[in-house]
N, C-alpha and C positions, 0 to 999 in steps of 0.2 A: 355594386352591392357588396357589403362586407359580410363574409361568411366566417363562422367560427372554424378554426382549424380542427378537423375531425379527430385525428390521432392524439394530439396533445390534450384536447378537451376530454376525450375518452379516458386517457391515462390519469389525468388529474381527478376526474369524477370517480374513477375506480379507487384511486389512492385515498380520497376523502371518505368514500363509503367504507373502505377498509378501516380507516382510523376511527370513524364513528362506531363501526361494529366492534372494534377492540375496546372502545370506551364503554359500550353497553356490556360487553363481556366482563370487564373489570367491575362494573356495578353488580353484576350477578355473583362474581367471585367474592365481593365484599359481603354480600348476604350469606353466602355459604361459609365464609370464614367466621362471621359472627355466630352462626349456629355451632360451629366447631369449637370456638372459644368458650361459648356458654356450656357446652358439654364438658370441656376440660375443667372449667371453673367448678362445675357441680361434682367432679370426681375428686376434688381436693379433700373433702371431708368423709369420703367413703372408706369402708374398712379395707385393710391391707389385702393384697392379692398375691398369689404365688408367682414367682418369676416365670414368665412364659417361656416354654421350650420351643414352641412354634409360633411364629409371628404372622398375624394377619395385618398387613399395612393399612387396611381400611378400618381396623378396630384396635388400634394400639391402646394399651392401658396407661396412657400418659397421666402423670400427676397423681398416681395412686401410690400408696405406701407398699413396699415389698421388701423381700430379703432374699439373699442367695448365699451360697458358699462358693467363694473363689478358691477352688481346689488347687489351682496352679496359675501363677502369673506368667503370661506369655511375653508381654512387653509392657513398658510404662511410657506414656507420652506426657509431655508438659505443654499445656495450652494456656491461653489467657483466661482468667476467671476472677471471681470476686469471693471474698469471705462472707461470713454471716453478718458482719458489720457493714458490708457494702464496699470494702476497700479493694481496689484493683490489685491484681497480682497474678499468681500462677496456680492453675488447677492441675492436679496430677491424676491421670486417667490410666487405669490398668485394663489391658485386654486379658480376660481370664477364661480358664476352662472351668466349667461347673460340673463336669463329669469326665469319664474316661475317653470321651470322643476326641477325635483329632481336631486341632485348631481352636482358636478362641470362640466362645459362644456367648460371652457377656462382656460388656464394658462397665467398669466401675470407676466413678469419679470419687476418689477416696480421701482427698484433702487439698488444702490450700497452703501456699507459702508466699512470702513477699519476694523471694528470689527464685530463679529458675533452677533450683537444686535438683539433683537426681535422687529422689528418695528411694530407700530400699524398703519394699513391702512384699512380704511373702504370701499375701492372701489371707483367707480366713472368712469367717462369717461376716456379712455386711447387711446392715439394715439401712434403708433409705427411701428415696422417692424416685419413681420412674420418670425420666426426662427425655426429651427428644435428642437424637444423635444422628448426625448426617450420614455416617457410614453404616451403622448397624440399626438404624431406626430408633433404638432406645438404648439408654444406659441407666444404671442405678447410681444416684448421687447420695453418697453416705451422709447420714445425719449425725454420725458419731465422729469424734476425733480419732484419727488413726496415726500411730507411730510419730507423735510429736508434731504433726501438722495441725493447722487450724481447720475448723469446720467450714465447708463451702456454703455459699448462699443457697438457700432452698430454691429449687426450680419452681416457677410459677407461670400459670397461663398468661399473666399480665406481661411477661417478658416476650411474648410472641406478638410481633407487630401485625396490624391489619392496615396496610397502606393502599388497599385497592381503590378507595375513593380518590386518593391523590393520583394514582395511575390513570384512572378514568378521566379526571380533569385534564391531565397531560394530553391524552389522546384527543379530547375534544378541542383543546387549544391548538394542537398540531393540525387538526382538520380545518379549524377556522383560519389559521395562518396560511395554510396551503390555498384555501379558497380566496382569501384576500390577495395573496401574491399573484395568483393566476388572473384574477379580475383586473388587477393593476397592470399586469403584463399585456392583457388583451386591450385595455384602454390605451396603453402606450402604442401598441401596434396599430390600432384604429386611427389614432391621432397622427401617426407617421404616414398613413396612406393619403 
């Protein structure tokens, strides 16, 4: 009598169940992301808010208009970015102090250039749109031209991808492939006996 190998069958079953669970989790994340993106989209037309001094990562004021005073520029970074016309180039982002406190407490994307030049910007008042930032959660993207640089593309919720459906499909495909491969391996083993 041919018996299923217990340990390999258990491991494959566990792996397939995990992959299916991850696929279901990605479908749930898709729904959560859709709600978040709808909230961001509705924030676009709302009145301006004061630049937040304390951040609640669960309630970031993304895509709202705001302003701040960059009292002192701590450093300037150049990263890839697009101008208002959609042309690719370089965005210039300053880490600023907005008060007498130590260390930078705001990031300001203050302009775009075609080349990775090192612009000199001493700070000042900035009006713009609050956008996501990986390091500090938020940054202010200036909506005015600064020191001869071009205006950056306005941040938009449409720039945030929602790939969770594709991730879910991948996990379900991995689960199906693992099942098929294991069934074929079992069939080959049974035929060899």
